[in-house]
Every structure is written in structure tokens, then in C-alpha cells.
N, C-alpha and C positions, 0 to 999 in steps of 0.2 A: 203714483208713487215712484216706482222704479224708473219710469220715463223721465220724470221730472230731475231725478238724480243723475241719469245718464247726460241729459241736456245740460245741465249745471257743469257738468266734468268736461263734457266738450268743450263748452264756452270757456270754461276756465283754461283748458288746454290751449286752444288758439288764442285767446287771449294774451298769454304769457308769451307763446313760440313766437309771436311777431314783435317782442320786446327786444330790442339789442341791449346785451348786459356784456359785451365783449368790451373789456377797458382797455385792449391792445390793438384796437383799431388804428387804422392809418389817420383816422382823422383827429386823433387825440392831440390836445394842446400841450401835453406834457411830454418831458423826455426823464430818464433816469440818469444823472451824472454821478460820477465816482468820485470819493474822496477817502485819502487814508488818514484815519485819526488816532488816537489813543482812546481806548474803550475801558470802563471800569463799571461796577454796579454800585447801586445803591437800595436802600430799603426805605420805608416810610416810618422811620423811627426819630424820635425827638433828638436823640444823642448823636445820629449821624447828621440831621439837616441843621440842627442849631436852631428850631424854630419851632414854637408852642404848638402849632398845628401841622405837625409833621406831614400830614396827607393833603396838605393844600400847597400846589405849587406856587413860583413866583408870578405867573400868569394866570393863578385864582382857580385852577383846575384842581378837582380833588381828585387822589390817586386812590385806586380801589384795587384789592387783588384781582389779577387776571387781565389787567390793562397794560396794553403793549406800549409803554410809554419810555422816552428817554429825555435828559436834561442835556442840554448842549452848553458848551462856552460862549460867551458872548461875541467872541470873533467869527463863529460859525452862523450867527445870527444874521450878521452882515453878508456872509457868503451865500444865504438863501435858505437856511435852516430856522426858520421864522415859526411862530406858534402854529401848531397842528400841521406842519409840513411832514408828508409821508417820507418813511426810510425805512430802507431794506439793510439789515446787517449781515455781514458775512458771517457763517455759522449758523444763522436764524432761519425758520421757515416762515416767520411771520413779518406783517408789516408793522412799523412801529410809527406813533405819532409824536413829535416836538410837543411836549407839555410842560418842560421846566426849563429854567436858565439857571447857570452855575456862575460863581464869584467870578468878579473880573479877573482874578489871578489866574485863571486856567484858560489854557490856549490851545486850540485844535483837538478837544477832548468832548468826548461824551461819557454820559451815566446812564446805563440801562437799569430802568425800574425792576426791582425782582420783589415787590410786594414786602412782607415781612420777615422773610427767610434769609436769614443773616448766613447762615453757613454756604446756601446757593450762591450768594454774591461774594463772599469770601473766595470760594472754589473757583469763580469764574476768573477774579484776580484783575490783573491790568495787562493789557496788550494792544498792540496796534494790528488794527484791521481795516479792512474796506467796507465803506456805507455807500448806498447809493439813495441817492436824494431826488426826488420827485420835484422838477422844476419846470415851469412854463417853458415852452420852446423859445421864447422870445428874450429870457432872460438868462441863457446858458452862460453868456458872455460874463455876467456878474461874479459866477464861481471861478472863473478863471483870473479875476483882477488881484 
């Protein structure tokens, strides 16, 4: 019994040690481009979103507490921040996903999803900050247009 467990652990260790989990390798087909945007925060509450299903995004995703999600102004979609694009936000340690889009009236703006914690969203306020957008290497010129 003990020998079987040891063999299993050895196979498990060597099986995973040969995998390449390094997403920062030179072979990556993506780069992180920088944009400066106005950022605010929002919650999945119907009185803020104006929708009956306040936790359903414009792309049909369901917002759940703990999800690192942002909404983007529609002009940013044209600049590469499309559905499920990975985004790093200045001042945050996590990577966020673009899960929602904002009304056409907003320009160069993101909203950071903060669950149902209205006070946390109010405390965040509105500020200009840098975001880092993961884009394919061959599309970097689209962000500069």
C-alpha cells in the first residue's frame, strides 16, 4: 500500500513538473498595452444598472460576488477591450475580465465591478488611472489608432 502511494506521488510530481505554466514566456502571442482611462465602480443592483436582471451583463454573463469584472465604454471595445479581454488595473493586484459594456454616452471609461458593496464603490469614487490590456502582438497598432 505504501509503495503504491509513493509511486503515485512520484508520477504526479514528474507529470506536472514537465508542464510549462509560465505565461510570461518569450513564445507568448500577447503583450500588455497601456491606456489611461477614467475609472469608477458599480454594483449589481437594479437601481444602478437600470436593468431587471442587475447581475446579467450586456454580453449575457452573470456577475457573481468575487468575480473580477469590468464594464467598458463602447469606444474602448473598438480599441481592443472586447468581451473577456484580460485587463490589469493600476492599484489592483488581480487581473480583471471585460464582462460588460456601458451606455454609448460614456467615452474612455471603465467601471469596476464591486459586488453589492455600495460603500466600497462610493469610496473608490472616480479617478483617472492606467490600465494594462492584454492584446495579441499583431494587433497592437489597433490601440494606437
